[in-house]
C-alpha positions in Angstrom: 138.8 -77.3 -113.0 135.7 -76.0 -111.0 136.4 -73.8 -108.1 135.4 -76.4 -105.3 135.6 -73.9 -102.6 132.6 -72.0 -104.1 130.6 -75.3 -104.0 130.8 -75.6 -100.1 127.5 -73.8 -99.5 125.7 -76.0 -102.1 127.1 -79.2 -100.5 126.1 -78.0 -97.1 122.5 -77.6 -98.4 122.7 -81.1 -99.9 123.8 -82.6 -96.7 121.0 -80.9 -94.9 118.5 -82.4 -97.3 117.4 -79.1 -98.9 118.0 -80.5 -102.4 117.2 -83.9 -104.0 118.0 -82.7 -107.6 120.7 -80.6 -109.1 120.4 -79.4 -112.7 123.6 -78.7 -114.4 122.9 -76.7 -117.6 124.6 -74.6 -120.2 123.0 -72.3 -122.8 123.0 -73.7 -126.4 123.1 -71.6 -129.6 119.4 -70.8 -129.4 119.8 -69.7 -125.8 118.0 -72.7 -124.2 119.3 -74.6 -121.2 120.9 -78.0 -122.1 122.2 -80.5 -119.5 121.3 -83.1 -117.0 119.2 -83.5 -113.8 121.3 -85.3 -111.2 120.4 -86.8 -107.9 121.9 -84.6 -105.2 123.6 -87.6 -103.6 125.4 -88.6 -106.9 126.3 -85.0 -107.7 128.0 -84.6 -104.2 129.8 -87.9 -104.4 131.0 -88.1 -108.1 130.4 -84.8 -110.1 131.1 -81.8 -108.0 134.9 -81.9 -108.5 134.9 -82.8 -112.2 131.7 -81.7 -113.8 130.0 -84.1 -116.1 130.1 -85.0 -119.9 127.6 -84.1 -122.7 127.6 -84.5 -126.4 129.2 -81.8 -128.3 126.6 -82.1 -131.0 124.5 -79.8 -128.7 126.3 -76.8 -130.1 125.8 -78.0 -133.7 122.0 -78.6 -133.7 119.1 -76.6 -134.9 115.9 -75.6 -133.2 114.5 -79.1 -133.9 117.7 -80.8 -132.4 118.6 -82.0 -135.8 122.5 -82.3 -136.3 123.5 -79.8 -138.9 126.6 -80.9 -141.1 129.4 -78.8 -141.8 130.6 -77.6 -138.4 134.3 -77.7 -137.5 133.5 -78.4 -133.7 132.2 -81.9 -134.3 130.3 -84.0 -136.9 129.5 -87.6 -137.8 133.0 -87.9 -139.1 134.4 -87.0 -135.7 131.9 -89.3 -133.9 130.1 -86.4 -132.1 132.5 -86.6 -129.2 131.8 -85.4 -125.6 132.8 -82.2 -124.0 132.7 -81.4 -120.3 130.3 -79.3 -118.4 132.2 -77.5 -115.7 130.0 -76.0 -113.0 130.3 -72.3 -112.3 129.5 -72.4 -108.5 128.9 -68.8 -108.3 125.7 -69.2 -110.2 124.0 -71.9 -108.1 120.5 -71.2 -106.8 117.3 -72.9 -105.7 114.5 -72.9 -108.1 111.4 -72.4 -106.0 109.0 -73.5 -108.7 110.7 -76.9 -108.7 110.8 -77.7 -104.9 114.1 -79.5 -103.8 116.0 -78.5 -106.9 119.0 -76.3 -107.5 120.4 -75.0 -110.9 124.1 -74.6 -111.5 125.2 -73.0 -114.7 128.1 -74.5 -116.5 130.8 -73.6 -119.0 132.0 -76.3 -121.4 135.6 -77.3 -122.2 137.1 -79.8 -124.5 139.1 -83.0 -123.8 142.1 -81.0 -122.9 140.2 -78.7 -120.5 140.2 -75.8 -123.0 137.1 -73.5 -123.1 134.9 -74.3 -126.3 135.3 -71.0 -127.9 132.0 -71.2 -129.9 129.8 -71.8 -126.6 127.6 -68.8 -126.3 128.6 -68.2 -122.7 132.4 -68.2 -123.6 131.6 -65.9 -126.5 130.3 -63.3 -124.0 133.0 -64.0 -121.6 135.6 -63.3 -124.3 134.0 -59.9 -125.0 134.0 -59.0 -121.4 137.7 -59.8 -121.2 138.4 -57.6 -124.3 136.7 -54.8 -122.4 138.6 -55.5 -119.3 142.0 -55.5 -121.3 141.0 -52.0 -122.6 140.4 -50.9 -119.0 136.6 -51.2 -118.8 133.8 -53.1 -117.3 130.1 -53.0 -118.3 126.6 -52.9 -116.8 123.9 -54.3 -118.8 120.2 -55.2 -118.6 117.6 -56.8 -120.8 113.8 -56.2 -121.2 111.9 -59.3 -122.4 108.4 -59.3 -123.8 106.2 -62.4 -124.4 102.5 -63.3 -125.1 100.6 -65.4 -122.7 97.9 -67.8 -123.7 95.1 -69.7 -122.0 96.4 -72.8 -123.7 98.9 -75.4 -123.0 101.8 -76.0 -125.4 100.1 -79.3 -126.2 96.7 -77.7 -127.0 98.4 -75.0 -129.1 100.1 -77.6 -131.1 97.0 -79.6 -131.8 95.4 -76.2 -133.1 98.4 -75.8 -135.3 99.2 -72.6 -133.3 96.1 -70.8 -134.9 93.0 -69.6 -133.3 94.7 -69.6 -129.7 93.0 -67.8 -126.8 95.0 -64.9 -125.5 95.3 -64.3 -121.9 93.9 -60.8 -122.5 91.1 -59.4 -124.6 92.6 -56.1 -125.7 95.8 -54.1 -125.8 97.0 -53.8 -122.3 100.0 -51.4 -122.6 100.5 -50.1 -118.9 97.0 -51.2 -118.3 96.6 -52.2 -114.6 93.1 -53.6 -114.8 93.7 -55.8 -117.8 97.1 -56.8 -116.4 95.3 -58.0 -113.2 94.0 -61.0 -115.4 97.5 -62.1 -115.9 98.7 -61.6 -112.4 98.2 -65.1 -111.2 100.8 -66.1 -113.8 103.0 -63.0 -114.3 102.9 -62.1 -110.5 104.1 -65.7 -109.7 106.8 -65.4 -112.3 107.9 -62.1 -110.7 108.0 -63.6 -107.1 109.6 -66.9 -108.0 112.3 -65.1 -110.0 113.1 -62.9 -106.8 113.3 -66.1 -104.8 115.5 -67.6 -107.3 118.0 -64.8 -107.0 117.0 -63.0 -110.3 116.1 -59.5 -109.1 113.1 -58.1 -110.8 112.4 -54.4 -111.3 108.8 -54.5 -112.5 106.3 -56.0 -114.9 103.8 -54.2 -117.1 101.2 -54.8 -119.8 102.5 -54.4 -123.4 101.1 -53.3 -126.7 99.2 -56.6 -127.5 96.4 -58.7 -126.0 98.0 -60.9 -123.4 101.5 -59.4 -123.9 103.6 -58.5 -121.0 107.1 -57.5 -120.2 109.1 -58.3 -117.0 112.3 -56.1 -116.4 115.3 -57.4 -114.6 117.7 -55.4 -112.6 121.0 -54.6 -114.3 124.1 -56.7 -113.7 127.5 -57.4 -115.1 127.1 -59.1 -118.6 127.5 -62.8 -118.0 125.5 -62.6 -114.8 122.7 -60.6 -116.7 122.6 -63.2 -119.5 122.4 -66.0 -116.9 119.5 -64.3 -115.1 117.9 -63.6 -118.5 118.0 -67.3 -119.4 116.7 -68.5 -116.1 113.9 -66.0 -116.3 112.9 -67.1 -119.8 113.2 -70.8 -119.1 111.5 -70.4 -115.7 108.6 -68.3 -117.1 107.7 -71.2 -119.4 107.8 -73.7 -116.6 105.7 -71.6 -114.3 103.1 -71.0 -116.9 103.1 -74.7 -117.7 102.3 -75.5 -114.1 99.3 -73.2 -114.4 98.0 -74.8 -117.6 99.1 -71.9 -119.7 101.6 -71.2 -122.5 103.7 -68.2 -123.4 105.9 -67.4 -126.5 109.0 -65.4 -127.0 108.6 -65.4 -130.7 109.6 -62.1 -132.1 106.5 -61.9 -134.3 103.8 -64.2 -133.2 101.1 -62.7 -135.3 101.4 -60.4 -138.3 98.5 -58.2 -137.0 99.9 -57.7 -133.5 103.0 -56.1 -132.0 106.2 -58.1 -131.9 108.1 -59.0 -128.7 111.5 -57.3 -128.2 114.5 -57.8 -126.0 115.8 -54.3 -125.5 119.4 -54.2 -124.3 120.7 -51.5 -121.9 124.4 -50.9 -121.8 126.8 -48.6 -120.0 130.5 -48.5 -119.9 132.4 -48.2 -116.6 136.1 -48.3 -115.1 137.3 -51.8 -114.3 136.1 -51.4 -110.7 132.6 -50.5 -111.9 132.7 -47.3 -109.8 133.1 -44.5 -112.4 131.0 -44.2 -115.5 133.0 -43.9 -118.8 129.9 -42.6 -120.4 129.7 -39.4 -118.4 132.1 -36.5 -117.9 131.1 -33.5 -115.8 127.4 -34.7 -116.1 127.5 -34.6 -119.8 128.1 -37.5 -122.3 131.7 -38.4 -122.9 133.8 -39.0 -126.1 133.7 -42.6 -125.2 130.0 -42.6 -124.9 129.8 -41.2 -128.4 132.3 -43.7 -129.7 130.6 -46.6 -128.3 127.3 -45.4 -129.7 128.9 -44.8 -133.0 130.4 -48.4 -133.0 127.0 -49.9 -132.2 125.4 -48.0 -135.1 128.1 -48.7 -137.5 127.9 -52.5 -137.0 124.2 -52.8 -136.3 123.5 -54.3 -139.7 126.6 -56.5 -139.8 125.8 -57.9 -136.4 122.1 -58.2 -136.9 122.1 -62.0 -137.0 123.1 -62.0 -133.2 120.1 -59.7 -132.5 117.7 -61.4 -134.8 118.6 -65.0 -135.4 115.5 -66.5 -137.4 113.6 -65.7 -140.4 110.6 -64.7 -138.1 112.9 -62.3 -136.3 112.8 -59.8 -139.2 109.0 -59.8 -139.5 109.0 -57.8 -136.2 110.5 -54.7 -138.0 107.4 -53.0 -139.1 106.8 -49.1 -139.0 104.6 -47.8 -136.3 104.6 -50.8 -134.2 107.3 -49.7 -131.6 109.8 -52.0 -133.3 112.8 -50.2 -135.0 113.1 -50.1 -138.8 116.0 -47.6 -139.0 119.6 -47.4 -137.6 119.1 -44.1 -135.9 119.6 -42.7 -132.5 117.8 -40.0 -130.3 117.3 -39.2 -126.6 114.1 -41.0 -125.4 112.7 -41.6 -128.9 111.0 -45.1 -129.2 111.0 -44.8 -133.1 114.7 -45.3 -133.3 116.9 -48.4 -133.2 119.0 -46.8 -130.5 117.5 -44.8 -127.6 119.7 -42.8 -125.2 118.2 -42.6 -121.7 119.4 -41.6 -118.2 121.9 -39.0 -117.3 125.0 -38.9 -115.2 126.0 -42.3 -113.9 122.7 -43.6 -115.2 123.4 -42.6 -118.8 123.0 -45.6 -121.0 122.3 -46.9 -124.7 119.2 -48.9 -125.2 119.7 -51.2 -128.2 116.0 -51.8 -129.4 117.0 -54.0 -132.4 117.0 -57.4 -130.6 113.8 -59.4 -130.5 112.7 -61.7 -127.7 113.9 -64.8 -129.7 117.6 -63.6 -129.4 120.2 -65.6 -127.5 121.1 -63.1 -124.7 124.7 -64.3 -124.5 125.3 -63.6 -128.2 123.3 -60.4 -128.2 125.1 -58.8 -125.4 128.5 -60.0 -126.8 127.6 -58.2 -130.1 126.6 -55.2 -128.3 129.9 -55.0 -126.4 131.9 -55.9 -129.5 130.3 -53.2 -131.5 130.8 -50.6 -128.8 134.5 -51.5 -128.4 135.0 -51.4 -132.0 133.7 -47.8 -131.9 136.1 -46.8 -129.0 139.1 -48.5 -130.7 138.3 -46.6 -134.0 137.0 -43.4 -132.5 133.8 -43.7 -134.5 131.5 -40.8 -134.1 127.8 -41.5 -134.3 125.6 -39.6 -136.8 123.6 -36.6 -135.8 120.6 -37.2 -133.4 117.5 -37.9 -135.4 114.7 -35.4 -134.8 111.3 -36.6 -135.2 109.7 -39.9 -136.5 112.5 -42.3 -137.5 109.9 -44.4 -139.3 109.6 -41.6 -142.0 113.4 -41.0 -142.2 115.8 -41.9 -145.0 118.6 -43.2 -142.8 119.9 -46.8 -143.1 117.3 -49.5 -142.4 117.7 -52.5 -140.3 118.1 -55.8 -142.5 114.7 -56.7 -143.8 115.4 -60.5 -144.0 117.7 -63.1 -142.6 119.2 -63.6 -146.1 120.3 -60.0 -146.1 121.5 -60.3 -142.5 123.7 -63.3 -143.6 125.2 -61.6 -146.5 126.2 -58.6 -144.2 127.7 -60.9 -141.6 129.6 -62.9 -144.2 131.3 -59.7 -145.5 132.0 -58.2 -142.1 135.7 -57.8 -141.4 134.8 -56.4 -138.0 132.9 -59.5 -137.1 135.9 -61.7 -137.9 138.2 -59.4 -135.9 135.9 -59.1 -132.8 134.9 -62.7 -132.5 137.8 -64.5 -133.9 137.7 -66.8 -137.1 136.4 -69.9 -135.2 133.4 -68.2 -133.7 132.7 -66.3 -136.9 132.7 -69.3 -139.1 130.5 -71.2 -136.6 127.7 -68.8 -136.4 127.8 -67.9 -140.1 127.2 -71.5 -140.6 124.4 -71.5 -138.1 122.8 -68.6 -139.9 123.0 -70.2 -143.3 121.6 -73.5 -141.9 118.7 -71.5 -140.4 117.9 -69.9 -143.8 118.2 -73.2 -145.7 115.7 -74.7 -143.2 113.2 -72.1 -143.9 113.8 -72.3 -147.7 112.9 -75.8 -147.6 109.6 -75.4 -145.7 106.2 -75.4 -147.2 104.0 -73.1 -145.1 100.3 -72.9 -144.4 100.4 -69.5 -146.2 101.7 -71.1 -149.4 99.0 -73.8 -149.3 96.1 -71.3 -148.8 97.5 -69.1 -151.6 98.3 -71.7 -154.1 96.4 -75.0 -153.5 93.4 -74.4 -155.7 94.6 -71.3 -157.7 97.9 -72.1 -159.4 
C-alpha cells in the first residue's frame, strides 16, 4: 500500500488549487514513462490511497508498442491482465514546463500486491537491497548526451529522418559561442529541471554539431534513475514546446560522434557517510574488487548498457566511445575511467549509450560490482596509452553477440534471478528479431538496381 502520510503535502497543494493534473507514471523496459493523467480532484478522492490500474502488457511491448509473445508475465492467453501502479509519494514534484501539473513516480504490483519483479524500477531496487544486505549503499550519477535539431518530430518524420537541420553548424565541444545558439532550449531545460527538483551541475557542448550534454548531481541509485528519466522525458517536451526535436539515439549518424550515458558509481557504508572505495586516501581492496567485477561482467551485461542494434554502432575507435574493456585513471579511450580521490573516488562506466534504460544500466553496474566484491575479483593492470590500439577484450560488436553472452551468463542469472533474467533475455531476442525482419534504406540504395 502507498504510504499515505507522505502524500499529505501533495494533497495540500491540490486543495489550494496549485495542481489540476496529476501524472502517475512508471518506467517501461525502454525507460519511457508510462501511465495516466488524472484530474487532481479525482486523484485526491479516489486514487491517492490505492493507486490505479494499468495493463501488464506495458512490460511486454517493444519500442513500437507491439505486444511481443513469449513472456511469462502476461500474454494473449492470460488476457493481458492489469497490474496496479502504486505511487511513491517521496517522488512527487511539480513539472514547471507543464503548469498546474505534478508527477508521481509509481512502482507496479500484481493482484496480490506483490512487486512485479521484472519492472525496471524494481530490478534496480533489488540490487540496491543486495548492496544493503552486504552492508553498503551507493552514490551514482549519469551524464546524458543528445543531438538537438531545428525540426519538429513531425517534420523529421516527414523527411524520413534524413537531411535534418542541426541546431549547430560545427562541433561545439566545450564551445561557449556555439553553445549560445542552443541556450534558449538547453538553458531552459537546465532551469526547468532545477525547478522540478532535478539538480543540475552543468551543461556543455559535445563533439558533434548540435550535440549537448547536461550533467545531473549524484544521488542514491533509484533517485538518480528517477531524475534521469524525468530529465530525458522533460527535455523532449521542452524542446517540442520550442518547435525543436532532440534525439537520445546512441548513434544518430555514422559520420558523427555517438551519444553516451556515462555512469559514475561509488560504494559507501549503509549510512552513506564513509566511502568503501578509499582507505587512508588510497583506493581500497573493495574499490579494486568492484572495478574487477564491473570489468569481468561488462561483456555479459552489455545488453543492459546497449539495448538496441543501433547501440553497438556507437563503439567506433577514436570517437570517445569505448571499444575495449580496459581501465585507467582519467583516460577517455577506456571503457572504465577512474576519477576523483578520497571520498570523491569513483568509477565511470563509459560503455552505456544515451539509449540505455537508466534503471537497468544502474542495476547492472551495481550487480557487477557486488559480484566482484563477493568473489574478490582483481581488475587487470591499468592500461597505459591508447586503448583503441590495445589488444585487450573488446566490447561486443553487435546486439547478437551481446545476446549470446547474456544467455550464457551464470552471473546474470544469479544476480538478477531467473525471472528477471528470462524476461530481459527474451526482450533482447525480440529486439534482434525485429531488426532482422526490417528492410532498410541502406539495403534499398545498395541493391535496388544492382542485384
